[in-house]
C-alpha positions as CSV (number, residue, x, y, z in Angstrom):
1,E,64.4,14.2,-60.6
2,V,60.8,13.8,-59.5
3,Q,59.9,15.2,-56.1
4,L,56.7,15.3,-54.1
5,V,57.0,17.3,-50.9
6,E,54.2,17.2,-48.4
7,S,53.6,19.8,-45.7
8,G,50.9,20.9,-43.3
9,G,50.7,18.0,-41.0
10,G,50.9,18.5,-37.2
11,L,49.2,18.0,-33.9
12,V,45.6,19.2,-33.6
13,Q,42.8,18.6,-31.2
14,A,39.7,16.6,-32.1
15,G,37.3,18.8,-34.1
16,G,40.1,20.9,-35.5
17,S,41.3,21.4,-39.1
18,L,44.5,21.0,-41.1
19,R,45.4,21.7,-44.7
20,L,47.9,19.4,-46.3
21,S,49.9,20.5,-49.3
22,C,51.9,18.5,-51.8
23,T,54.2,20.4,-54.2
24,A,55.5,18.5,-57.2
25,S,58.5,19.0,-59.4
26,G,60.1,17.1,-62.2
27,L,56.9,15.8,-63.7
28,T,54.0,17.0,-65.8
29,F,51.7,17.6,-62.8
30,G,48.7,18.7,-64.9
31,D,48.6,15.4,-66.8
32,L,48.4,13.2,-63.7
33,N,45.7,12.0,-61.3
34,M,46.9,12.9,-57.8
35,G,45.9,11.5,-54.5
36,W,46.4,11.2,-50.7
37,L,46.8,8.0,-48.9
38,W,47.2,7.4,-45.2
39,Q,48.9,4.8,-43.1
40,A,48.2,4.4,-39.4
41,P,50.6,2.5,-37.1
42,G,50.2,-1.2,-37.7
43,K,47.8,-0.8,-40.6
44,E,48.0,-1.0,-44.4
45,R,48.3,2.2,-46.4
46,E,44.8,3.2,-47.7
47,G,43.4,5.7,-50.1
48,V,41.9,8.9,-48.6
49,S,41.1,11.0,-51.6
50,C,42.0,11.3,-55.3
51,I,41.5,13.9,-57.9
52,S,41.6,13.6,-61.7
53,W,44.2,15.4,-63.7
54,N,41.9,18.2,-64.6
55,G,40.2,18.5,-61.2
56,V,36.8,17.5,-62.6
57,S,36.5,14.3,-60.7
58,T,37.1,13.7,-57.0
59,Y,37.0,10.6,-54.9
60,Y,36.9,10.0,-51.2
61,A,37.1,7.2,-48.7
62,D,33.9,6.8,-46.8
63,S,35.5,8.1,-43.6
64,A,36.7,11.2,-45.4
65,K,33.5,12.2,-47.2
66,S,31.9,15.4,-46.0
67,R,34.9,16.3,-43.8
68,F,37.8,16.4,-46.3
69,T,38.2,18.3,-49.6
70,I,40.8,17.6,-52.2
71,S,41.8,20.2,-54.7
72,R,44.7,21.0,-57.0
73,D,46.4,24.0,-58.6
74,N,48.0,22.9,-61.8
75,D,49.7,26.2,-62.3
76,K,51.5,25.8,-59.0
77,S,51.9,22.0,-59.3
78,T,50.4,21.7,-55.9
79,L,47.8,19.3,-54.4
80,Y,45.8,20.1,-51.3
81,L,43.7,18.2,-48.8
82,Q,41.6,20.3,-46.5
83,M,40.7,18.3,-43.4
84,N,37.9,19.4,-41.1
85,I,36.4,18.0,-38.0
86,L,39.4,15.8,-37.4
87,Q,39.1,12.8,-35.2
88,P,41.7,10.7,-33.3
89,E,41.1,7.9,-35.8
90,D,42.4,10.3,-38.5
91,T,45.9,10.0,-36.9
92,A,48.2,8.7,-39.5
93,M,51.1,9.4,-41.9
94,Y,49.6,11.1,-45.0
95,Y,51.3,10.5,-48.3
96,C,50.9,12.3,-51.6
97,A,51.0,10.1,-54.8
98,A,51.1,10.9,-58.5
99,A,49.7,9.0,-61.4
100,L,47.2,7.1,-59.3
101,N,44.2,5.1,-60.5
102,C,41.6,7.0,-58.6
103,R,39.2,4.1,-58.7
104,D,41.4,1.8,-56.5
105,Y,44.4,4.0,-55.5
106,K,46.8,1.7,-57.2
107,G,49.5,2.7,-59.5
108,G,51.2,5.7,-57.8
109,A,54.3,6.1,-59.9
110,Y,55.7,8.7,-57.5
111,W,55.3,9.2,-53.8
112,G,56.2,11.8,-51.2
113,Q,57.9,11.1,-47.9
114,G,54.7,11.7,-45.9
115,T,53.5,14.2,-43.4
116,Q,52.3,13.1,-39.9
117,V,48.9,14.1,-38.7
118,T,48.1,13.5,-35.0
119,V,44.7,14.2,-33.6
120,S,44.4,14.3,-29.8
121,S,41.1,13.6,-28.0
């Protein structure tokens, strides 16, 4: 059974930081592009950041560039998203997805349950 388990969300003040983690099991993590998507209340789910299977290529939404950093540890089957200088507009449910097309965030054969990030002003 494939599982993606996110953690690290929470409530933080504007300007603060959070580090999200996504631990995968039941799949060949090191062979797959991985990514983070977010969904704010009443909005469509959108791509935040994506990383190629080998970690060489990374992709960011415009709003995430220079503030967020995606990384992965294939030995631990874990994906990370370091989020700095968080703003209230970053408030959303953050989802981890496996086997994404990093160019358009489509595909996503497997998904986690999500972790809530709330940024207070």
